[in-house]
N, C-alpha and C positions, 0 to 999 in steps of 0.2 A: 731274182735268179740268176739261178752258175751255171757261168760260161765252157764250152769246151775248153780243151787242150789238151795238146795228147807231143809225148816227147818219152825219154827215156826213164821219168822215174813220181811221172802222177800218179794219186791216184786220187777219187772222188767224192765230197760229204755235203748232205746238207747243209746244201747256204758255205760251201769252204770249198777248198779247189787243197790239198797236200800234196808241194809240190815234193817230193824223195819224203826221205827222216826230215823232218821238224819245221816244214817249212807249210806256211799257208799262206795260203790268198784269201780272205774275207771276202767276197761279192759285193759288203756295206757296203765299205776301207769303198774296197775297191783299188788293193794297192797288193804287192807282188812284199815278201814282208820275206825275209834273213833273217836266223838269231845267232849268236854268235860260233861257229862251229872249227875246230881245231888241235890239234893234241900235241900240238905245246901249247901257254900259257899265252893267254888275247894276253895286247895291250894297248889290244881298241877296238873299240864300242860301233863298227863300226853295220850302220841296218841299211840297203838296199831294194829301192821300194824301185817301184813298176807301173803304168798301167796302161793295167788285164787289156782297157778297151780298146786298147791303142796297137795292138798286138793278134794282128789278124791274124785267116787258119796257113796259108804263107809263107810265117814264118812261126820255129821254131820257140817258146818260151822260153826260160832259162829253170834252171832244175839245181836239182844239191849239189850238177861241180860247177856251175856259172858262181852258187855261188862257196863252194868253199875255193877258189877263187880268188875271186872279191874280197873272202876275210883272210887267206893267204898277205892278199895286199897289201890290208888295212894293216899286220897286222907284223912287217916286214918294213911297213915304213916308207917304199921304195918312188910311191907315186911323187907324194909332199914336192914343193917345183921343180918338176918333172917333165918333158916332153916325151911323150907316153904314145906307142901308136899300139890299136885292138885287134887283132888282127882275128876275119872268122870273130862279127862283129852278136850275127846275128841282128836280139831285141834290141843291142848296147847297154845292157848287167851288167860287165865291167867299164864299159870306155867311162859309161855314167858315175858310175864307184871311183872311178881315175880321178876322176873332175872331183866329185863331193870330198874328199880326201885331201888334198889342193893339186889337185897337177901342174904344171904350167901353161900343156896347152896340152891335148885328145887329140888325136890322126883318130880314128875304126873304120878299117875294110871290113867287105861285102863280097862275094861277087854276084851273092842276090836280090836284083832294084827292088824283091818288095821289104827285106829288113834291112836294107839301108833309109830307103825311106818309114820305117816302122823306128827303128836304134833316131832318126835326123825328127820325129815328129817327137818322140821320150823325151830329147836335149831338147826340145823346146820348151815342151812342157813343163818341165821343171826349171829353162832361164839359162843351161850349161854352157858353157861356152867348146865344144863337139863337132871336128869334120868329122860326118863320119862319106864317103867318099865311094864308088861300087866302085873292085880291081880289090886284085888279086898281089899276089906277094910278091911279081913282079916291078908288080905298080908300085905295090911303096920300095921297094929298094930303090926304085930310081933315085925318092927324096935320101936328105942327111941321113943318117941316118940317128937312133933313137936313145933317149940314156933308160924307157924302157919299154919292151916289148911286152904287149897281153896277150896268155890264146891261149882260148876256146875248143879248139880241132874238133871236126867231124869222126871218130876215132869210135864205133860199133863196126867188131866184121859183121861182112856178109855178103852172102855167096857175089846175090851179082850187082853188080855198081847202079845205082840208077844216069841213063845218061842225058838227063832234063834236070834243069836247078828249078826249082823243090823245096817241098818239106822237108823229101828226104833226104835231099843232098847234105841237110840240120849233120845227122848221125852216122849214115853209110862212105863209110869209108873203104872197104872193099874184106876180102876176104881173112889178112891182117892185123885188118883197117889202121893200115899206117898208109896209105895215100896221100894223104894234108898232115898226118907227124910228118912221113921226111922229108917233104917237103918245108917246112918250117924250117928245122934241124939242119939242111942245106944250107935254108937262108939267112938262117937270124946272125952272122958275122956279119951281114950285108944291112942287117936293121938293123943291132945294137950295136950301138958306142964303144970305143972303148973307154975301160969300167960301168959301163950302163948293166943290164940285168935283163933277162929275161924269164918272163912264168910263164908254162904253161897246167892244164888240168889233164892228166887223159885218166884213164881206163887202165887192170889190168893186163883186159881182154889185150889190149895190144901195144902191149911189149916194154912198159918201160926203160928198164933196163936200157931195149937200142934207144929208147933218142940220150938216155944220159951217154950210153956209150959215143955212140953219133954226137951231141953236140962237148962232148969229151972232147977231138977225135979232130974235132973246128976250135980249139983254144981255149972249154971257156970250162969253170971250175964250176962242178955241177953237185946238187944232193938234191935226196926227200927232201921236205917240210914238213908236211901234213900226209895220214894220209887215212880217211876213214871210209870204214863198210854200210853198205847198201843192201836198201830188197832191189829189185825188180823194178822198174817201170814195166809199161804196155811191150817199148823195143826192147828193151834185151826176152821181155819176157818171149814174142814174138823172135826167139834171133835160139832160145835156150835149146830148143830142137834138134835146131844145124850144129851151136856149138857139142854138143852133147857129142851126136853123131862123127863128126870132127877131133872127139879129141881134147875140145876143145875146155869143153864143161864138165865135172862130175858131176854125175849120173843127179836129179834131183836139187840141185842149191839151184838157190836163185836168188846169192847174194853176189857184188862186185865190192876191190877197192879203185876206192879214186884212188888215184897219188896228185897233189903238185909235187913239181921241179921247179927248182932254183938253176940257173946255169950266169953265172956271175962272168962277165969277158976280159 
């Protein structure tokens, strides 16, 4: 029986769940798989897998953005033998992929207890050494700076910000989509050691140019490494009329560009 998942890019079919463009979940195999997706030649054949039976109703299932970031990290080769920090880990998809790619250590943070439990269970199910913790950017900044910081933050613009921690907090980032992105860019120099790398993914609707500028102002060398156009999923569909009314979305358009940014310190 097909399971129900909610997210930015989910589409449903009999026996399969399509998680954005090209990603399928075979409910008989109980695995979430990603293909190679990149606007540059791929140097790696990473395939991220999660057990969907572990992803509960209060945890945001991985979408196109997670897999796009995973592939960009694989192609860049930055995780190998690195101390990696995965912020806003959610289901754990990005942090687990870093561990699979040969990270020396992976520490993952989320503010949601349900997400922390999910990511830790995913790691145990694959016998991956990922230290999953409940906490924020401030908590992560108390640790020694990392070689690599990865983040797929909430970035969907929304009229009202949720007060309580829950599924909506995994995507809702306030009117400009930057509540978490701004905090990430401000904290980056405290999290990334000199010579280290930050890689993040976000939507065009959350102003990638501002992320690039903030990181550059904080001493990073920045560039976009991947752009990918995807169809709206249920979350963006639900926000579309508001985005149209506020002039952020062309009337009738139902696609967005995802952007992976690399910042070297």
